[in-house]
C-alpha positions in Angstrom: 3.7 8.9 0.8 4.1 7.6 -2.7 6.8 5.0 -1.8 4.7 3.7 1.2 1.5 3.6 -0.9 3.2 1.7 -3.7 4.6 -0.8 -1.2 1.2 -1.3 0.5 -0.5 -1.6 -2.9 1.7 -4.7 -3.7 4.7 -3.4 -5.6 7.7 -5.7 -4.7 10.5 -3.9 -2.9 12.9 -4.5 -5.8 10.6 -2.5 -8.1 9.7 0.3 -5.8 12.3 2.8 -7.1 11.2 2.3 -10.7 7.5 2.5 -9.7 8.1 5.8 -7.8 9.8 7.2 -10.8 6.9 6.1 -13.0 4.5 7.9 -10.6 6.3 11.2 -10.7 6.8 10.9 -14.4 3.1 10.5 -14.8 2.4 13.4 -12.4 4.8 15.7 -14.3 3.0 14.8 -17.6 -0.5 15.1 -16.2 -0.1 18.0 -13.9 -1.3 20.6 -16.4 -4.5 18.7 -16.7 -5.2 18.5 -13.0 -8.6 20.0 -12.5 -8.6 20.3 -8.7 -11.7 18.1 -8.3 -9.9 16.2 -5.5 -6.9 17.1 -3.3 -3.5 16.9 -4.9 -2.6 14.1 -2.5 -5.5 11.8 -3.5 -4.9 12.6 -7.2 -1.3 11.5 -6.8 -2.5 8.4 -4.9 -4.8 7.6 -7.9 -1.8 7.7 -10.2 0.2 5.6 -7.8 -2.6 3.1 -7.7 -2.6 2.8 -11.5 1.2 2.4 -11.5 1.0 -0.3 -8.8 -1.6 -2.2 -10.8 0.7 -2.0 -13.9 3.7 -3.3 -11.9 1.7 -6.1 -10.4 0.4 -7.2 -13.8 3.9 -7.0 -15.2 5.3 -9.1 -12.4 2.6 -11.7 -12.8 3.2 -11.9 -16.5 7.0 -11.9 -16.5 8.4 -12.7 -13.1 6.1 -15.1 -11.2 7.5 -18.0 -13.1 11.0 -17.3 -11.6 11.8 -18.9 -8.2 12.6 -16.3 -5.5 15.8 -16.7 -3.5 15.2 -17.6 0.2 15.6 -14.7 2.7 18.6 -16.3 4.2 20.6 -15.7 1.0 19.9 -12.0 1.0 22.2 -11.3 4.0 24.6 -13.5 5.9 24.8 -11.0 8.8 22.4 -11.4 11.8 19.9 -8.6 12.3 19.1 -6.9 15.6 16.1 -8.0 17.5 14.3 -4.7 17.1 14.8 -4.9 13.3 13.4 -8.4 13.2 10.3 -7.3 15.1 9.8 -4.3 12.8 10.1 -6.6 9.8 7.6 -9.0 11.2 5.1 -6.2 11.9 5.6 -4.9 8.4 5.0 -8.3 6.9 1.8 -8.7 8.9 0.6 -5.3 7.5 1.6 -6.2 4.0 -0.2 -9.6 4.2 -3.2 -7.8 5.6 -3.2 -5.4 2.7 -2.8 -8.3 0.2 -5.8 -10.0 1.7 -8.1 -6.9 1.1 -10.0 -6.2 -2.1 -8.9 -3.2 -4.0 -11.6 -0.8 -2.6 -10.8 -1.8 1.0 -7.0 -1.7 0.4 -7.4 1.9 -1.0 -9.3 2.9 2.1 -6.7 1.3 4.4 -3.7 2.9 2.7 -5.3 6.4 2.4 -7.1 6.5 5.8 -5.0 4.4 8.1 -1.4 4.5 6.8 -1.4 7.9 5.1 -3.9 9.7 7.4 -5.7 11.4 4.5 -8.8 13.3 5.9 -12.0 11.4 5.5 -13.6 14.2 3.5 -10.9 13.9 0.9 -11.2 10.1 0.7 -15.0 10.4 0.4 -14.8 12.9 -2.5 -12.1 10.8 -4.3 -14.1 7.6 -3.9 -17.6 9.0 -4.3 -18.9 7.7 -0.9 -20.1 9.4 2.2 -17.7 10.6 4.9 -19.6 8.5 7.5 -19.0 5.4 5.3 -15.3 6.2 5.1 -15.0 6.4 8.9 -17.1 3.3 9.5 -15.1 1.3 7.0 -11.7 2.6 8.3 -12.8 1.6 11.8 -13.7 -1.9 10.6 -10.3 -2.2 8.9 -8.5 -1.1 12.0 -10.5 -3.6 14.1 -9.6 -6.4 11.6 -5.9 -5.6 11.7 -6.0 -5.5 15.5 -7.7 -8.9 15.7 -5.1 -10.4 13.3 -2.3 -9.0 15.4 -3.8 -10.4 18.5 -4.2 -13.8 16.9 -0.6 -13.8 15.9 0.5 -12.7 19.3 -1.5 -15.5 20.9 0.1 -18.1 18.5 3.6 -16.9 19.4 
């Protein structure tokens, strides 16, 4: 859950292992102070969200000036068709997440990708359960429309 959440929150794949380690280091340090006001899962997600923000800021400050290598350089071997489709779908979901503001991205990751119950999300974010479900439904609809547009273009 932490690895997927960090990836969806914008941590580059090359920094995921470090970010996951940072999350669990923070969890270990802060666990004695966990008050139980939210579920453990949403509490850990909050820590992951802060770590992701730190990694994104670090990347912007230090690494965005560097030119990325093209994907073709990463591997000379051809990939299977199924792997290519999976990668394309993952890229669409990542691009969709990147296009969302932070509040909607949090709802998407927790509600759609991680399947956290609406009541837990509502208590963690301080909104009503009905608002959570309405917003998640809207996010699913937006993603569905984006996928349909891409399918029509192909």
